[in-house]
C-alpha positions, -999 to +999 in steps of 0.1 A: -083+434-162-091+441-125-065+432-098-076+410-070-083+440-047-107+455-073-128+424-077-164+428-067-171+401-041-200+377-044-224+373-015-207+342-001-173+359-004-181+389+018-167+374+051-134+369+033-134+405+021-141+417+057-110+398+069-089+412+041-101+447+050-091+442+086-056+430+076-051+460+053-062+483+081-037+468+105-009+471+079-019+507+073-017+514+111+018+498+112+030+521+084+015+553+099+020+546+136+050+533+157+032+501+167+040+465+162+009+446+150+027+418+132+014+391+155-022+402+149-017+404+112-002+370+110-031+356+130-057+371+107-037+360+076-037+324+088-074+327+096-081+341+061-062+312+045-083+287+064-115+305+055-106+306+018-099+269+019-132+262+036-152+285+012-136+277-021-130+240-013-167+233-007-185+254-033-221+244-041-233+240-077-251+274-074-221+291-061-202+278-092-229+293-114-224+327-096-187+326-102-192+317-139-214+347-142-191+372-125-191+404-145-153+408-142-146+373-155-124+374-186-143+372-219-134+361-254-118+394-265-097+394-233-082+360-244-077+373-279-057+402-265-037+380-241-028+349-261-036+355-298-019+375-325-030+387-360-067+389-350-088+398-380-126+400-373-150+389-400-186+402-401-220+393-414-240+362-423-245+374-459-283+370-454-296+395-428-272+413-405-240+412-384-247+398-349-224+416-324-231+389-297-213+362-317-179+371-331-155+354-354-124+358-374-088+346-382-060+347-356-028+330-348-022+309-317+014+300-313+024+283-346-013+276-355-034+297-378-069+293-365-105+304-370-121+318-338-158+317-332-171+330-298-199+346-279-191+380-262-211+395-233-197+430-228-182+446-197-204+477-192-240+486-197-234+501-232-214+472-244-237+446-229-266+462-247-247+463-280-237+426-275-272+416-265-258+403-232-241+375-251-273+360-265-269+355-303-296+359-329-300+334-359-278+356-380-251+351-354-252+313-358-253+316-396-223+339-395-205+314-373-213+286-397-201+306-427-168+312-410-164+276-399-171+264-434-145+288-447-120+274-422-129+239-434-123+249-470-087+261-461-080+233-435-077+258-407-086+246-372-116+261-355-117+272-318-151+280-303-152+301-271-186+297-253-199+321-226-236+327-231-268+325-211-285+311-242-297+321-276-319+352-278-355+341-273-372+371-288-400+370-314-378+384-341-352+357-335-379+330-337-393+345-369-359+343-385-354+307-376-335+305-343-341+268-337-333+259-373-301+279-373-289+261-342-299+226-354-282+233-388-250+244-371-249+212-351-253+191-382-227+210-403-202+212-375-203+174-373-192+174-410-163+199-408-132+182-421-109+203-398-101+201-361-127+218-338-119+226-302-145+240-279-137+260-248-165+268-222-152+298-203-182+308-183-218+300-190-226+273-214-264+274-214-291+258-235-290+256-273-272+289-275-241+270-264-245+238-284-250+259-315-212+263-316-204+235-292-199+205-315-162+197-315-135+170-313-124+182-279-145+201-253-126+220-226-142+237-196-129+261-169-131+247-134-159+271-123-177+273-156-210+253-162-227+236-191-264+228-191-295+224-212-312+251-192-304+278-166-310+269-130-336+296-127-355+283-158-353+247-145-366+257-111-395+277-127-405+246-147-401+219-121-411+237-089-429+268-103-405+289-083-373+304-097-361+309-062-353+272-061-324+278-084-298+264-060-317+231-058-321+230-095-283+237-101-275+207-079-300+185-097-288+195-132-252+182-125-238+212-144-204+216-127-172+208-145-165+178-123-199+163-130-195+169-167-161+152-168-175+122-150-204+119-175-180+123-205-196+155-218-164+174-216-128+161-222-108+182-198-113+206-169-088+236-168-079+248-133-087+284-122-070+305-095-085+304-060-118+322-062-122+321-100-106+332-133-113+369-126-087+369-098-058+362-122-068+364-159-033+362-171-027+329-154-059+314-168-050+327-203-016+310-202-033+277-192-058+281-221-030+288-246-010+258-235-039+233-235-052+246-269-018+242-285-014+207-271-048+196-285-043+213-319-009+196-323-025+163-316-056+168-338-037+183-368-021+150-376-053+130-377-067+122-411-100+141-419-120+109-423-108+096-389-115+130-374-151+129-385-156+093-373-141+101-339-162+132-336-194+114-346-187+085-322-180+109-293-214+125-295-231+092-302-217+079-269-232+108-249-262+096-228-253+059-232-262+040-201-228+026-191-210+014-160-196+049-156-231+064-153-243+035-131-215+041-107-223+079-106-259+071-098-250+047-071-230+075-054-261+096-051-280+097-018-314+080-019-342+105-022-366+108+008-400+093+001-428+117+005-462+105+019-494+114+001-530+116+011-537+084-008-513+064+014-511+068+052-476+067+067-485+038+090-502+017+063-484-016+058-470-023+024-488-049+003-470-082-001-465-100-034-492-125-025-518-096-022-512-086-058 
């Protein structure tokens, strides 16, 4: 995995990288020349710390999306390498093909034997093409379901890692039943008599995410997002302008904090300053610890109780409760726009005029 100095900066991070470059240059001068620049270095380091606090402490929803999409962010196979043992990948849906965008297989996490199901994007052009940029086909979802049902048969917990821009929308995928495959997975995952833990590590977008996203516990990284549509797609539909993606990201309430308030996720896992790609090992250790905690808790629950709790959890999503009312009351009132049909200075009609 890349070290912090090798991370490609996002656009809003460039001022921070410029300060870091100046600090490195001054330190190099101190090593090569008999000059004392410690005061200047200390001043710039303090300024850098303040700038980082200002930038990362006030990220917009769109900036969170950019961090979630960072190409150096750790992917599923990175987590397998860092926290899993005895990984055995299983292939094929037994109907059409083996989808390389959606992986699955047995592994060991601590003292738990688990079934892993996950989307995988790829780290370079060749691998991304092979993985279809993390966008599964119907055969991927059918493979995932086959493996999850196998896990249920042997009472092995299932862990789903989600990082996808969505299911593949091509003609071939639609001809082979993309929507039906996703819907069938959602129904059958609700019936699995074994613990299911979902981890959203980057992008959790559209039906491509929910196709393996039905679980007893849903965890999300601090800078990951979970949404019914991408911000670009939402902006293209609502404003007919994909350039309004920042506005759409804010309206979608797709950040981890919003999702936790709405009860869509159960827990937000912290990331290092700047994102998971700055310290993958630290993030992996957090994931391992939280997964083991939840698996220990769920493994002692009776299967019938597990199914009832899972069913009730998803039935509660979208219920208009005091929690949602409070969240809505915190929103600023939208500005009213005037139209040609109503002049700005026209007095409002009273109730007696109706």
